[in-house]
Backbone bond lengths (Angstrom), bond angles and torsions (degrees), N, CA, C in turn:
res aa  C-N    CA-C-N  psi(-1)  N-CA   C-N-CA  omega(-1)  CA-C   N-CA-C  phi
1 M - - - 1.463 - - 1.515 110.77 -
2 A 1.363 115.67 -42.70 1.457 118.61 179.02 1.507 110.93 -62.96
3 G 1.355 115.45 -37.14 1.457 118.17 179.72 1.507 112.05 -65.94
4 S 1.362 117.09 -34.85 1.453 119.19 -179.79 1.514 111.94 -72.36
5 A 1.350 117.09 -27.25 1.467 119.76 -178.86 1.510 111.56 -77.94
6 F 1.331 116.56 -38.86 1.455 119.78 -174.55 1.517 113.12 -108.23
7 G 1.311 118.25 -11.97 1.444 120.04 -177.00 1.507 111.73 -103.24
8 N 1.329 115.28 -132.63 1.460 120.28 -175.92 1.529 112.73 -104.24
9 G 1.331 117.53 9.54 1.451 119.27 -173.45 1.512 113.88 -71.77
10 S 1.327 117.04 -42.10 1.458 120.55 -174.84 1.514 109.65 -124.00
11 A 1.319 116.72 134.26 1.469 120.56 -179.78 1.514 111.47 -84.81
12 L 1.373 117.47 -18.89 1.453 119.39 -176.03 1.525 112.80 -95.50
13 A 1.339 117.56 -23.33 1.458 120.15 -175.06 1.531 113.29 -65.74
14 P 1.340 120.69 -46.07 1.471 119.06 -177.62 1.526 114.36 -59.04
15 P 1.350 120.78 -45.96 1.465 119.09 177.08 1.521 112.61 -60.79
16 R 1.331 117.01 -39.84 1.465 119.65 178.18 1.518 110.63 -64.45
17 L 1.326 115.86 -40.38 1.451 119.55 179.73 1.522 110.81 -65.69
18 R 1.337 116.65 -40.32 1.465 119.29 178.57 1.522 111.32 -63.63
19 R 1.330 116.53 -40.59 1.467 119.54 177.50 1.517 110.97 -64.00
20 L 1.342 116.59 -37.63 1.457 120.23 178.76 1.524 111.25 -66.20
21 L 1.334 116.63 -39.37 1.459 120.12 178.95 1.529 111.91 -69.56
22 L 1.331 116.09 -29.20 1.462 120.22 178.89 1.526 112.72 -78.92
23 L 1.314 117.06 -16.31 1.457 120.58 -173.91 1.531 113.52 -57.52
24 P 1.349 120.87 -46.35 1.474 118.89 178.88 1.531 113.02 -59.29
25 A 1.342 116.78 -41.15 1.463 119.29 179.32 1.527 111.38 -66.19
26 L 1.339 116.41 -41.53 1.462 119.97 179.33 1.524 111.14 -64.47
27 L 1.326 117.17 -40.63 1.469 120.43 178.26 1.528 111.05 -65.22
28 T 1.329 116.49 -38.56 1.464 119.98 178.14 1.519 111.45 -64.48
29 I 1.343 116.41 -44.15 1.463 120.74 178.06 1.524 110.42 -62.99
30 L 1.328 116.14 -42.37 1.464 120.21 -179.98 1.523 111.26 -63.69
31 L 1.328 116.60 -43.95 1.462 121.32 -173.85 1.525 112.18 -75.04
32 F 1.331 117.22 -41.46 1.460 120.07 -172.21 1.526 114.35 -105.07
33 L 1.335 118.48 -2.70 1.461 120.64 177.93 1.521 112.22 -124.73
34 V 1.327 116.08 -57.28 1.467 119.45 -174.66 1.531 110.73 -67.72
35 V 1.321 117.40 -47.56 1.471 120.14 -178.21 1.529 111.89 -63.12
36 P 1.351 120.29 -48.32 1.475 118.87 176.59 1.527 113.19 -60.15
37 L 1.347 117.36 -40.16 1.462 119.39 177.36 1.524 110.91 -64.44
38 G 1.327 116.87 -33.81 1.454 119.78 175.60 1.518 111.77 -62.88
39 F 1.341 116.76 -41.47 1.461 119.90 176.36 1.533 111.04 -64.13
40 V 1.324 116.93 -41.00 1.468 120.01 178.66 1.515 110.67 -61.38
41 L 1.340 116.64 -43.26 1.460 120.66 178.98 1.529 111.28 -62.38
42 V 1.322 117.08 -43.74 1.464 120.70 179.56 1.525 110.44 -64.95
43 Y 1.330 117.82 -44.57 1.460 121.46 -179.00 1.528 111.84 -61.08
44 S 1.338 116.64 -31.18 1.464 119.47 -177.74 1.524 112.21 -66.82
45 F 1.332 117.94 -16.38 1.465 121.81 -179.70 1.526 111.60 -108.39
46 L 1.328 117.05 20.34 1.454 121.05 179.30 1.534 110.39 -112.72
47 T 1.306 115.75 178.18 1.468 122.77 -178.39 1.518 109.34 -97.97
48 P 1.345 118.47 135.17 1.472 119.37 179.94 1.520 112.21 -67.54
49 G 1.329 115.57 142.38 1.453 120.71 176.03 1.522 111.17 -77.82
50 T 1.289 116.67 163.77 1.465 121.07 -177.07 1.518 111.73 -66.03
51 Y 1.321 117.66 -41.49 1.464 121.98 -177.77 1.528 111.32 -116.72
52 G 1.309 116.13 35.36 1.449 120.79 -177.41 1.520 111.01 102.37
53 G 1.319 114.60 175.18 1.451 118.21 -177.43 1.518 111.47 73.45
54 V 1.309 116.25 -161.81 1.456 121.25 -177.52 1.519 109.85 -135.91
55 V 1.325 114.51 155.91 1.453 122.61 169.89 1.523 106.74 -106.84
56 W 1.325 116.77 131.41 1.465 120.15 -172.23 1.525 110.67 -78.08
57 E 1.321 114.30 65.65 1.456 122.82 174.57 1.527 107.76 -129.39
58 F 1.325 116.16 126.71 1.464 120.36 -177.02 1.528 110.43 -62.52
59 S 1.341 115.37 136.19 1.461 120.98 178.77 1.528 109.14 -159.35
60 T 1.331 115.25 144.66 1.472 121.23 174.82 1.528 111.60 -107.66
61 D 1.343 116.03 14.28 1.466 119.69 -177.56 1.527 112.10 -61.15
62 A 1.334 117.00 -31.08 1.466 119.42 -178.32 1.519 110.81 -62.39
63 Y 1.327 117.13 -39.41 1.463 120.47 179.70 1.531 111.10 -77.50
64 L 1.329 117.02 -33.30 1.464 119.28 174.61 1.521 110.99 -65.48
65 Q 1.329 116.66 -36.50 1.458 120.71 -179.78 1.516 112.04 -63.57
66 F 1.316 116.54 -25.91 1.460 119.76 -179.09 1.528 111.46 -64.47
67 L 1.322 117.46 -33.39 1.464 121.48 -176.39 1.521 113.69 -114.12
68 F 1.327 117.09 -21.54 1.460 119.58 -172.83 1.530 110.38 -129.45
69 E 1.326 114.36 155.30 1.454 121.91 175.16 1.525 108.17 -115.73
70 R 1.329 116.22 128.59 1.458 120.71 -176.20 1.524 110.37 -91.30
71 D 1.323 116.98 129.04 1.456 122.10 177.93 1.528 110.09 -68.77
72 L 1.341 116.67 138.91 1.453 120.86 -176.22 1.522 112.89 -71.24
73 F 1.336 117.85 -23.47 1.460 120.57 -173.27 1.530 112.22 -96.28
74 D 1.323 116.34 -55.86 1.468 118.41 -177.46 1.527 113.43 -103.18
75 E 1.356 116.86 1.36 1.464 123.77 177.90 1.533 112.95 58.24
76 S 1.316 116.07 26.62 1.459 119.79 174.36 1.523 109.45 -76.91
77 L 1.338 115.89 155.64 1.457 121.69 -177.29 1.524 110.28 -102.66
78 T 1.319 116.18 133.06 1.461 122.74 177.59 1.519 108.69 -124.37
79 F 1.317 116.43 132.50 1.467 119.89 -178.81 1.522 110.43 -62.08
80 N 1.334 115.41 131.70 1.467 121.78 -179.16 1.525 108.68 -130.79
81 P 1.342 117.98 110.85 1.470 119.91 -175.81 1.529 114.36 -86.02
82 A 1.340 118.23 10.54 1.470 120.28 -173.39 1.519 111.87 -59.49
83 Y 1.322 117.46 -45.09 1.466 119.85 -177.68 1.523 111.29 -73.71
84 L 1.312 117.09 -32.13 1.466 119.66 174.27 1.524 110.60 -62.61
85 Q 1.328 116.71 -37.80 1.461 120.30 178.02 1.525 111.22 -65.43
86 I 1.322 117.00 -37.31 1.465 120.08 177.53 1.529 110.20 -64.38
87 Y 1.323 116.36 -43.20 1.463 119.85 178.10 1.527 110.70 -65.04
88 A 1.336 116.61 -42.01 1.462 119.67 178.92 1.523 110.55 -62.55
89 R 1.336 117.12 -41.26 1.468 120.42 177.59 1.520 110.65 -62.29
90 S 1.331 116.72 -40.34 1.465 120.26 -179.37 1.519 110.82 -64.84
91 F 1.337 116.69 -44.98 1.462 119.81 179.92 1.524 110.80 -65.79
92 L 1.336 117.20 -38.25 1.468 120.12 179.36 1.524 110.89 -66.19
93 Q 1.328 116.88 -45.28 1.463 120.08 179.43 1.526 110.73 -62.82
94 A 1.335 117.04 -41.88 1.465 120.02 178.92 1.522 110.94 -65.47
95 A 1.341 117.11 -38.71 1.463 120.45 179.32 1.532 110.75 -66.37
96 V 1.326 117.39 -42.82 1.464 120.79 178.74 1.528 110.31 -63.50
97 A 1.332 116.21 -43.12 1.469 119.63 177.89 1.528 111.20 -62.95
98 T 1.331 117.06 -37.17 1.466 120.72 179.60 1.522 111.10 -66.98
99 V 1.328 116.65 -46.45 1.472 120.44 179.33 1.517 110.59 -63.72
100 S 1.334 116.83 -43.11 1.466 120.18 179.48 1.528 110.83 -63.16
101 S 1.329 116.33 -42.31 1.464 119.91 178.74 1.519 110.99 -64.72
102 L 1.345 117.04 -36.26 1.466 119.96 178.67 1.522 111.05 -68.02
103 I 1.333 117.04 -41.73 1.468 121.02 -179.78 1.524 110.76 -61.92
104 V 1.322 116.55 -39.57 1.469 120.32 -179.89 1.528 111.06 -85.83
105 G 1.326 116.94 -38.74 1.456 120.27 -172.69 1.506 114.70 -72.87
106 L 1.346 117.86 -35.17 1.469 119.95 -178.09 1.532 112.03 -63.87
107 P 1.330 119.69 -53.10 1.476 117.79 177.52 1.525 112.71 -65.56
108 T 1.335 117.02 -32.25 1.471 119.36 177.42 1.522 110.73 -64.18
109 A 1.323 116.50 -46.93 1.463 120.18 178.90 1.523 111.20 -63.62
110 Y 1.332 116.87 -39.67 1.475 120.10 179.23 1.527 110.01 -64.25
111 F 1.329 116.55 -41.92 1.462 120.05 179.26 1.525 110.73 -61.90
112 I 1.333 117.25 -46.06 1.464 120.46 -178.14 1.529 110.86 -65.89
113 A 1.332 116.74 -42.10 1.467 120.24 -176.77 1.516 112.74 -67.98
114 T 1.330 118.49 -22.40 1.465 121.56 -178.70 1.523 112.50 -95.35
115 R 1.334 118.41 5.44 1.466 120.72 174.93 1.529 109.75 -84.81
116 S 1.307 115.36 173.79 1.464 120.67 175.20 1.530 108.93 -69.79
117 P 1.345 117.73 157.66 1.475 119.96 -177.85 1.526 113.27 -54.24
118 A 1.320 118.27 -39.32 1.460 120.09 -179.65 1.527 111.26 -67.20
119 Q 1.341 116.54 -41.46 1.457 119.78 179.36 1.521 112.18 -69.47
120 R 1.323 116.95 -31.85 1.469 119.49 178.66 1.520 110.88 -58.91
121 Q 1.322 116.45 -44.53 1.461 119.70 -178.85 1.517 110.76 -61.48
122 A 1.337 116.52 -40.18 1.464 119.67 -179.62 1.524 110.89 -66.33
123 W 1.343 117.34 -43.93 1.466 120.30 -179.84 1.522 111.16 -66.81
124 L 1.313 117.90 -40.71 1.466 120.40 177.65 1.522 111.00 -63.51
125 L 1.317 116.52 -35.95 1.458 120.26 177.14 1.521 110.57 -63.92
126 L 1.334 116.41 -41.60 1.465 119.82 178.65 1.530 111.66 -64.20
127 V 1.326 116.15 -33.26 1.468 119.61 179.75 1.523 111.06 -72.86
128 T 1.318 117.38 -38.70 1.464 120.67 -171.40 1.526 114.37 -93.79
129 V 1.331 118.82 -25.82 1.466 120.28 -175.47 1.529 112.88 -56.87
130 P 1.350 120.38 -45.55 1.477 118.07 179.38 1.516 113.87 -58.04
131 Y 1.329 117.47 -23.17 1.450 120.59 -176.56 1.522 112.76 -90.97
132 W 1.340 115.05 6.90 1.452 118.45 169.17 1.529 110.35 -78.74
133 V 1.326 115.86 -17.29 1.461 120.92 178.35 1.522 108.87 -83.09
134 N 1.322 116.47 146.80 1.456 121.80 -179.20 1.523 111.54 -55.97
135 L 1.346 116.02 142.00 1.461 121.33 -177.69 1.521 111.76 -60.02
136 L 1.315 117.47 -37.95 1.466 120.36 179.94 1.524 111.03 -62.52
137 I 1.333 116.27 -43.03 1.467 120.09 -179.87 1.521 110.35 -65.46
138 R 1.327 117.61 -41.26 1.468 120.39 179.01 1.517 111.93 -65.33
139 T 1.325 116.99 -37.03 1.462 119.90 179.60 1.521 111.12 -69.17
140 V 1.333 116.36 -41.93 1.468 119.65 177.03 1.529 110.23 -63.42
141 S 1.319 117.50 -38.87 1.468 120.71 177.84 1.518 111.14 -62.53
142 M 1.339 116.85 -40.34 1.462 119.46 176.94 1.522 111.32 -64.69
143 L 1.321 116.39 -37.23 1.470 119.43 177.52 1.517 110.84 -61.00
144 F 1.330 117.78 -39.87 1.458 121.00 177.05 1.530 111.32 -63.85
145 L 1.324 116.82 -33.41 1.462 120.39 -178.88 1.524 112.33 -72.07
146 I 1.340 117.30 -38.91 1.461 119.94 -171.16 1.525 113.31 -100.05
147 R 1.316 118.57 -2.19 1.458 119.33 -179.30 1.532 109.94 -67.29
148 D 1.327 116.59 168.11 1.470 121.54 -175.67 1.525 111.92 -59.16
149 E 1.335 116.83 -35.19 1.474 120.09 -179.55 1.525 111.92 -98.14
150 G 1.312 117.94 13.71 1.453 121.64 -176.53 1.518 113.36 -78.71
151 P 1.325 117.08 173.42 1.467 121.78 -177.01 1.524 113.57 -64.87
152 I 1.339 118.24 -29.95 1.472 119.55 179.74 1.525 109.99 -65.54
153 N 1.318 116.94 -50.33 1.460 119.89 178.31 1.526 111.70 -66.85
154 A 1.321 116.95 -34.40 1.469 119.68 177.99 1.525 110.58 -64.03
155 A 1.339 117.21 -41.47 1.465 120.08 178.78 1.530 111.29 -67.00
156 L 1.332 117.26 -40.92 1.461 120.25 179.02 1.522 111.75 -64.17
157 L 1.325 116.63 -39.49 1.464 120.19 177.81 1.522 111.13 -68.52
158 A 1.336 116.31 -39.66 1.469 119.71 -179.86 1.520 111.77 -65.80
159 L 1.321 117.21 -34.43 1.464 120.97 178.83 1.526 112.64 -82.29
160 G 1.308 116.90 -6.34 1.452 120.45 179.52 1.515 114.11 75.76
161 L 1.323 117.63 17.29 1.460 120.84 -179.34 1.525 112.33 -78.13
162 V 1.318 117.33 -24.66 1.464 122.20 177.12 1.515 108.92 -134.39
163 D 1.324 116.15 154.55 1.461 121.47 178.80 1.517 112.48 -90.65
164 R 1.317 116.32 -24.65 1.456 121.33 179.32 1.522 108.30 -144.96
165 P 1.324 117.60 160.22 1.469 119.63 -176.44 1.521 111.79 -59.27
166 L 1.330 115.08 140.07 1.452 120.28 175.78 1.527 109.90 -73.90
167 R 1.308 115.01 139.70 1.463 120.39 178.56 1.527 108.37 -85.43
168 I 1.329 115.95 93.17 1.465 121.21 -177.90 1.520 110.79 -105.98
169 A 1.344 116.27 -48.23 1.461 120.07 -177.85 1.525 110.77 -66.79
170 Y 1.324 114.47 150.41 1.467 123.10 176.71 1.527 112.08 63.28
171 T 1.318 115.66 38.11 1.456 122.03 175.86 1.521 109.08 -130.07
172 N 1.339 115.50 169.46 1.465 120.05 175.21 1.524 111.02 -63.10
173 F 1.337 116.53 -33.69 1.466 119.88 177.97 1.523 110.62 -62.83
174 A 1.335 116.91 -40.18 1.462 120.31 179.29 1.527 110.96 -64.56
175 I 1.328 116.50 -38.37 1.472 119.82 177.88 1.525 110.17 -63.78
176 G 1.347 116.12 -46.84 1.459 119.40 178.65 1.523 112.12 -61.17
177 L 1.333 116.01 -39.05 1.467 120.25 178.02 1.521 110.77 -64.32
178 G 1.332 116.41 -40.14 1.466 119.88 178.15 1.517 112.58 -65.48
179 L 1.332 116.87 -40.75 1.465 119.77 177.76 1.522 110.93 -65.69
180 F 1.321 116.22 -42.47 1.472 120.75 178.38 1.523 110.81 -59.62
181 Y 1.309 116.15 -46.57 1.464 120.14 -178.51 1.531 111.31 -67.93
182 S 1.330 116.75 -36.49 1.466 120.56 -175.57 1.520 112.47 -69.07
183 Y 1.343 117.33 -36.38 1.460 120.42 -169.85 1.521 113.84 -114.10
184 L 1.323 118.90 6.88 1.459 120.96 -179.81 1.528 113.69 -56.47
185 P 1.354 119.94 -43.77 1.475 118.37 178.95 1.519 113.19 -61.05
186 F 1.338 117.94 -28.53 1.458 120.18 178.14 1.526 111.66 -66.96
187 M 1.309 116.92 -18.91 1.457 121.33 174.84 1.532 110.49 -89.82
188 V 1.315 116.65 -41.13 1.464 120.66 -174.55 1.527 111.20 -67.45
189 L 1.314 117.38 -46.93 1.469 120.22 -170.66 1.534 113.71 -66.61
190 P 1.353 120.84 -45.19 1.477 118.16 177.14 1.527 112.86 -64.09
191 I 1.346 117.00 -38.47 1.463 119.03 178.83 1.525 110.17 -67.55
192 Y 1.317 116.88 -39.67 1.467 120.22 176.79 1.521 110.86 -59.80
193 A 1.335 117.28 -44.25 1.465 120.47 179.81 1.525 111.05 -61.53
194 A 1.350 117.09 -36.68 1.461 119.91 179.38 1.526 111.44 -72.11
195 I 1.323 117.59 -41.72 1.464 120.86 -178.82 1.520 110.79 -69.60
196 E 1.338 116.54 -34.23 1.466 119.48 -178.88 1.527 110.90 -61.88
197 R 1.329 117.37 -31.60 1.463 121.05 179.61 1.528 112.35 -87.53
198 F 1.317 116.99 -1.48 1.462 120.86 -176.93 1.532 110.16 -72.97
199 D 1.319 116.56 137.84 1.465 122.40 178.50 1.530 108.28 -89.26
200 F 1.323 116.78 104.30 1.461 121.03 -174.98 1.532 112.43 -72.92
201 R 1.320 117.28 -5.00 1.458 118.89 172.67 1.523 110.96 -66.10
202 L 1.340 116.39 -23.93 1.462 119.95 175.63 1.527 111.02 -65.24
203 V 1.324 116.72 -35.10 1.473 120.60 177.14 1.526 109.92 -66.69
204 D 1.328 116.57 -44.32 1.462 119.79 178.30 1.525 110.74 -61.18
205 A 1.337 116.54 -40.18 1.460 119.65 178.39 1.523 111.15 -64.63
206 A 1.331 117.09 -37.71 1.467 120.30 178.28 1.527 111.03 -66.26
207 Y 1.331 116.40 -39.27 1.472 119.11 176.37 1.528 110.64 -63.09
208 D 1.342 116.19 -39.21 1.469 119.79 178.79 1.522 111.56 -62.99
209 L 1.341 116.01 -25.62 1.466 120.82 178.29 1.529 111.86 -93.41
210 Y 1.345 116.37 15.50 1.467 123.61 174.00 1.530 113.14 67.06
211 A 1.319 116.99 30.94 1.462 120.09 174.65 1.528 109.23 -83.02
212 D 1.342 116.61 141.57 1.460 119.11 177.19 1.528 109.91 -83.35
213 R 1.343 115.87 175.74 1.463 120.05 -174.31 1.529 111.95 -64.53
214 W 1.334 117.27 -40.96 1.453 120.44 -179.31 1.519 110.98 -63.70
215 T 1.329 116.75 -41.27 1.463 120.39 178.76 1.519 110.79 -65.57
216 I 1.330 117.42 -40.58 1.460 121.29 178.81 1.527 110.42 -63.38
217 L 1.337 115.62 -43.36 1.462 119.05 179.18 1.521 110.97 -62.79
218 R 1.330 116.08 -43.14 1.462 120.94 -173.92 1.516 112.75 -78.55
219 K 1.336 117.51 -36.57 1.459 121.13 -172.34 1.528 113.63 -100.77
220 V 1.331 117.29 -22.36 1.468 119.52 -174.27 1.528 111.36 -113.97
221 V 1.334 116.72 -53.76 1.463 119.93 -172.09 1.524 111.78 -75.60
222 L 1.333 117.20 -54.31 1.464 120.37 -173.58 1.532 113.54 -60.74
223 P 1.347 119.84 -41.74 1.473 117.33 178.11 1.522 113.79 -60.74
224 V 1.344 116.44 -32.47 1.464 119.55 -178.10 1.527 110.88 -76.43
225 V 1.335 117.06 -41.11 1.470 121.01 -177.19 1.529 111.77 -90.75
226 R 1.319 116.79 6.32 1.465 120.19 -177.98 1.525 113.28 -57.73
227 P 1.349 120.58 -41.13 1.478 118.63 177.61 1.522 112.85 -57.70
228 G 1.331 117.81 -38.23 1.459 120.12 177.58 1.515 112.11 -66.99
229 I 1.336 116.65 -38.04 1.460 120.53 178.50 1.522 110.37 -65.91
230 V 1.339 116.32 -43.86 1.469 120.29 179.55 1.527 110.11 -63.17
231 A 1.331 117.12 -44.48 1.465 120.30 179.35 1.522 111.15 -62.07
232 G 1.335 116.63 -42.63 1.459 120.01 178.74 1.519 112.16 -63.27
233 C 1.321 117.18 -42.56 1.469 120.96 179.38 1.523 111.19 -62.67
234 L 1.329 116.78 -41.36 1.459 120.07 178.71 1.525 111.37 -66.83
235 L 1.331 116.37 -40.19 1.465 120.26 -178.53 1.523 112.15 -69.07
236 V 1.318 118.21 -22.31 1.462 121.32 177.01 1.525 110.68 -92.04
237 F 1.325 116.98 -44.92 1.461 120.71 -172.42 1.525 112.28 -68.35
238 I 1.337 117.66 -46.55 1.460 120.50 -173.54 1.533 111.95 -65.35
239 P 1.336 120.40 -51.18 1.477 117.30 176.74 1.520 112.69 -69.47
240 G 1.348 117.56 -24.22 1.457 119.60 178.50 1.516 112.71 -65.78
241 I 1.345 117.24 -31.56 1.464 120.26 179.69 1.526 110.85 -63.52
242 G 1.319 116.15 -44.91 1.458 119.80 -175.91 1.511 114.13 -97.01
243 A 1.330 118.01 18.29 1.462 120.81 -178.90 1.526 111.13 -59.92
244 F 1.309 116.09 144.51 1.464 121.29 -177.37 1.529 112.67 -119.42
245 I 1.328 116.82 -45.14 1.466 120.22 -171.28 1.523 111.39 -68.91
246 A 1.338 117.82 -48.11 1.466 120.23 -177.97 1.529 112.26 -60.87
247 P 1.335 120.68 -48.19 1.471 118.98 177.34 1.519 113.07 -64.29
248 D 1.334 116.63 -33.91 1.458 119.39 -176.92 1.526 111.73 -72.11
249 L 1.325 117.72 -43.74 1.461 120.96 -176.51 1.526 112.10 -88.39
250 L 1.328 117.25 -51.46 1.460 120.42 -176.19 1.525 112.01 -77.56
251 G 1.336 116.85 -27.19 1.468 120.07 176.97 1.505 113.27 -91.55
252 G 1.319 117.16 -6.26 1.453 120.41 178.54 1.512 114.06 68.39
253 G 1.335 117.72 14.66 1.453 120.42 -178.84 1.511 113.83 74.03
254 K 1.338 117.69 5.22 1.471 120.67 -178.20 1.517 111.61 -89.11
255 N 1.318 117.59 -30.12 1.459 122.43 -178.84 1.526 108.78 -109.68
256 L 1.316 115.78 86.68 1.457 120.92 -173.86 1.521 111.33 -65.24
257 M 1.325 114.75 143.18 1.445 122.42 167.67 1.523 107.83 -121.32
258 V 1.315 116.32 177.24 1.462 119.92 -171.77 1.531 111.20 -59.82
259 G 1.321 116.79 -41.98 1.457 119.67 -179.60 1.511 112.50 -59.48
260 N 1.338 117.23 -42.65 1.462 121.12 178.28 1.519 111.39 -67.68
261 L 1.336 116.21 -38.79 1.466 120.36 178.88 1.522 110.96 -60.75
262 I 1.324 116.89 -45.66 1.459 120.44 -179.57 1.527 110.66 -65.71
263 A 1.331 116.59 -42.31 1.467 119.75 179.76 1.524 111.51 -62.56
264 L 1.324 117.25 -39.78 1.470 120.32 179.77 1.524 111.77 -62.93
265 Q 1.331 116.68 -35.45 1.459 119.30 -178.35 1.528 111.61 -67.53
266 F 1.331 116.69 -31.50 1.459 119.89 -179.92 1.525 112.34 -88.96
267 Q 1.327 117.36 -12.00 1.463 120.56 -177.47 1.526 110.85 -108.31
268 S 1.318 117.14 -90.85 1.462 119.58 -172.95 1.527 112.81 -71.02
269 S 1.336 118.21 -41.32 1.466 119.98 -178.41 1.522 112.70 -75.22
270 R 1.315 117.39 -28.25 1.466 123.73 178.40 1.526 112.13 56.33
271 N 1.315 114.78 37.64 1.467 120.56 177.31 1.525 107.40 -109.89
272 W 1.326 115.63 80.51 1.458 120.48 -175.49 1.526 112.83 -62.22
273 P 1.322 120.29 -41.00 1.467 118.77 179.14 1.529 112.94 -60.81
274 F 1.335 117.54 -41.67 1.463 118.08 179.97 1.525 110.95 -70.45
275 G 1.324 117.96 -37.16 1.462 119.72 174.99 1.515 111.55 -61.36
276 S 1.327 116.00 -40.71 1.467 120.35 177.20 1.523 110.77 -66.10
277 A 1.340 116.77 -41.97 1.461 120.19 179.14 1.518 111.16 -63.56
278 A 1.334 117.17 -40.93 1.466 120.39 178.24 1.522 110.79 -61.98
279 A 1.336 117.09 -38.93 1.467 120.70 178.21 1.527 111.10 -67.87
280 I 1.328 117.29 -41.88 1.459 120.70 -179.86 1.527 110.59 -66.33
281 I 1.331 117.33 -39.08 1.472 120.91 178.48 1.526 109.97 -62.93
282 L 1.327 116.78 -44.68 1.465 119.98 178.47 1.519 110.76 -62.51
283 L 1.331 116.71 -45.26 1.467 120.68 179.76 1.526 110.83 -61.31
284 S 1.324 116.96 -40.62 1.463 120.82 -179.48 1.522 111.20 -65.43
285 I 1.325 116.90 -42.72 1.466 120.64 179.54 1.525 110.65 -61.89
286 V 1.338 116.17 -44.83 1.464 120.18 -178.91 1.525 110.70 -65.38
287 L 1.333 117.57 -43.48 1.463 120.46 -179.31 1.522 111.27 -65.51
288 L 1.335 117.97 -41.33 1.456 120.39 178.46 1.527 110.85 -64.33
289 A 1.334 116.36 -40.17 1.465 119.88 178.40 1.529 110.79 -64.35
290 L 1.330 117.18 -41.09 1.457 120.65 179.12 1.524 111.44 -66.68
291 M 1.331 116.72 -39.90 1.458 119.89 178.15 1.523 111.44 -64.25
292 A 1.340 116.41 -40.64 1.464 119.96 177.75 1.522 110.60 -65.14
293 F 1.336 116.18 -39.06 1.464 119.97 179.31 1.524 111.16 -65.30
294 V 1.337 116.48 -44.53 1.462 120.29 179.99 1.526 110.49 -63.14
295 R 1.330 117.09 -40.91 1.463 120.10 179.10 1.526 111.09 -64.30
296 Q 1.334 116.01 -39.26 1.458 119.50 178.22 1.514 111.21 -65.90
297 Q 1.337 116.35 -38.88 1.465 119.89 179.29 1.529 111.39 -64.93
298 R 1.323 116.27 -36.36 1.464 119.00 179.58 1.528 111.61 -69.91
299 K 1.334 117.00 -31.30 1.454 120.31 179.34 1.527 112.45 -79.14
300 A 1.347 116.20 -20.07 1.455 119.74 -179.69 1.524 109.95 -67.94
301 P 1.352 117.65 155.12 1.477 120.67 178.29 1.522 111.32 -58.28
302 G 1.306 116.47 125.34 1.450 120.81 179.77 1.511 113.54 82.05
303 G 1.338 117.87 0.39 1.456 120.00 -176.40 1.509 113.85 -71.99
304 G 1.317 117.34 -23.57 1.461 119.58 -178.13 1.506 114.22 -84.74
305 R 1.326 117.52 -0.99 1.458 119.06 -176.48 1.506 109.84 -79.25
């Protein structure tokens, strides 16, 4: 009987068994992802309560508030790009962090993947160990490093490279640095996994055909490790858009990003419908971008394989 369930005896048992094994994961996703997102979507179409919460009256004011400002006297609508600028800043910061992580992560992953098996484990440990510490603690530690009285500015002043401390903390640069530091392993590890499976005999064959290093990188290596690069970029870019801790601590709360905007609506502003609408708008933009990317990949040569 066991052989028929797991072997070649029954054609219907394995699919049923796979569905049964998937059931706990599907229930978890439904309970902790789909249902909460459903509440967020519903709240975005309700009226804000006076002291927080919602009033169960249908309203689209939360979405109108995203683009327009309502006059207090005649209730006319005036276009207000403030929230669009916050979203643009978030996407720009996430894009810069993604590119920076790719520039550093690709050669790092290649270096680790080309070491001996024993050395690979040691290098991977060095990459991942700092991220065993809580993100909040790591961000606060970075703030201590880059502040005006921190060791970086102290070393620069001691070496005579600057006359006064560099203004690093509480700037857009500090936010980008925090995002880069927070999500760098998410870029390194997928690329490392792709390079580790790469057959380096293809490189030797390319050299035998008189290809230079740039051609080998562009025509041989990158196409093979491209799935790892794409996965790493997605793993850095998507959480980078909605990051909260780095903009709040390293930016000093002065340079809002989407995560801070949403948090403010549920905390001090107590406008739950607009906070929900801001979250739904961000989710919609990301999903549409991912769908467009997937469609483009399928249309590309070899994308349907």
